N, C-alpha and C positions, 0 to 999 in steps of 0.2 A: 478020086482023081482029080474031080472039077474042083474041089477044096483047094487042092496043090496047086491049080492053074488060077484060081481066083486069088488064091495069097501072093503068086508069082506076079501076076498083072498089078496088085495092090502096091508091091514093092517096087516094081517099076514106073509105076505112076508117080508114088510119092518121090522117087528117085529124081525124077523129071522136075516135079513141081519144086522139090529142093534145088535142083542146079537151076531153075526159072528164078527163086530166088535171089539166089547167089549172082545170076547173070546181071538183073537189073539193078544190083547195089552199083551206085556211081562213085565217081570220086572228082574231088574238086580241089584246088590248090592257087595260091598265091601270096598277096601281101595285104596285110591290114594294117593301115595306117591311120596313127592316134595324132588328134590335136587337144592339147589341152585346155579344158574348161576352168578345172580348179586344180592347183598342184595338191599333192599329198599332203594331208594336215591330220594332227591328232584329231580324233574324234572324243567326244564324252567318254569318260570312264565308266564302263557297266557297273551293275549295283555292288559287284563283288570287288571293284578296283583295277579291272584289267582295262589297260589301254588300246584300242585300235588304230591304225590311221585307215584313211580312205581317200580317193583320189577321182574326178569325174573325166572323160574323154569324149568327143567327138571319134567318130571311126568311120572309115570307108574300106570296102572291101575292091580290091584288085586281083583279079583271077588271070590265070596262066592262059584259059580258053576265055576269049571273048564272048562266047555265046553260052558262057555258063550261066545258071540263072541267079546266082549270087554276084555276078559281075555289076562294079556300080553301087552296091546298096550300101547305105550309109547308115549311120545311127547313133545311139550315145551309149557309153559304157561306164559302169561303175566297178571299182575293185576296193577290196578289203586286206588289209595285212594284219594276220592274228599273230600274236607273240608264241612262237613254240621255244622247243628246249634248245638249249646250245646256239641261240641265235638262228636255228633254221626255222623261219618265220611261215605260216600257211599262207597262201594267197589265193582268193577266190574273187571272182569276177562275173558279171553278167553284163551282155549286150542286146539292144534290143535295136533290130535292124530293119529298113524298109528298104524294097528295091525300086527302080525308077517308077514301076507301075503301081505301087503302092501295097503290094502284098508283105506283109511283115513275118519275122521269125525271130528265135530268141537262141543266144548261145550261153552257154555257162562254162565257166572255166576253172580248173583248181591245179595248184601246184605247190610245193615247198619253195621256200629261198635259193635253196642249193641245187635245185632241178634244173637240167638243161632245156625243158621243154615243159607245157601245161597241157592237162587233159582236157578236151574241148567236147562238149555236148551239145548238139545243136538240135532243136525242136521246132514244129510249127507253130505258126500262128494263124495267119488269114491268107486269102487269094491261093495263088499256086502252091504256098508253102503249108497249107492247111494240114497236111498228113506227113510233113516233114519229119525224120527223124535220123539222127546220124551221129557219130564220133569221130575224134581225129586228135591232133596234136597240133599246138602253135611253139613256135620258139618262143623264148625270153626277148624281152625289148632290146631292138637291135639299134646302131646307128642308122642314121637315113640314106636312101641310095641318093646319087646325086640329081634324079630328075625330079625328087620331089619338093614342095614349098617349103618355105622358109618358116611359114606359120606350122608346119607340122613337127610335132616333137619327137617321134619315135615311130618303129614299125615293128612287125612280128611277121614272119613267114607262117604259113599254114597248111594243113591238108587235113582233109576229112574225106571218111567214106559215109554216104547217106544214102535213102531212098526217100521216094515222093508218091 
């Protein structure tokens, strides 16, 4: 009987811990605003003759919740266009962001050219983002909202689930 009670108690505690982990998962969403540093350009061919394109952008995050730890983070992004079959190229990107306090984090994104959104992976860097881990989606590049500056080239909407 004692083993049965111990087993039941263990299952209940594991269930509570599992629920706590889910409860602590947070979400964030908003806009990523890009300013072009360098236009997409052909990069040198690889050793086997495949051509790639890449571009560099400055980026800033604006979150739907002004108290989000990601609000007003700024960074630099680079993306690569890798040729694919039937014109459906692969797009890979990386951004390094810093918030106004100087804490940093990194995002990785990937998609195919014909996809409507990209998959985002977000990882910690320094400061309050040291243990950051999350995933989400980002829309493909959209026209600018009316409130954005002329220097901005484009934007995406994004939503992530994360834990810190």
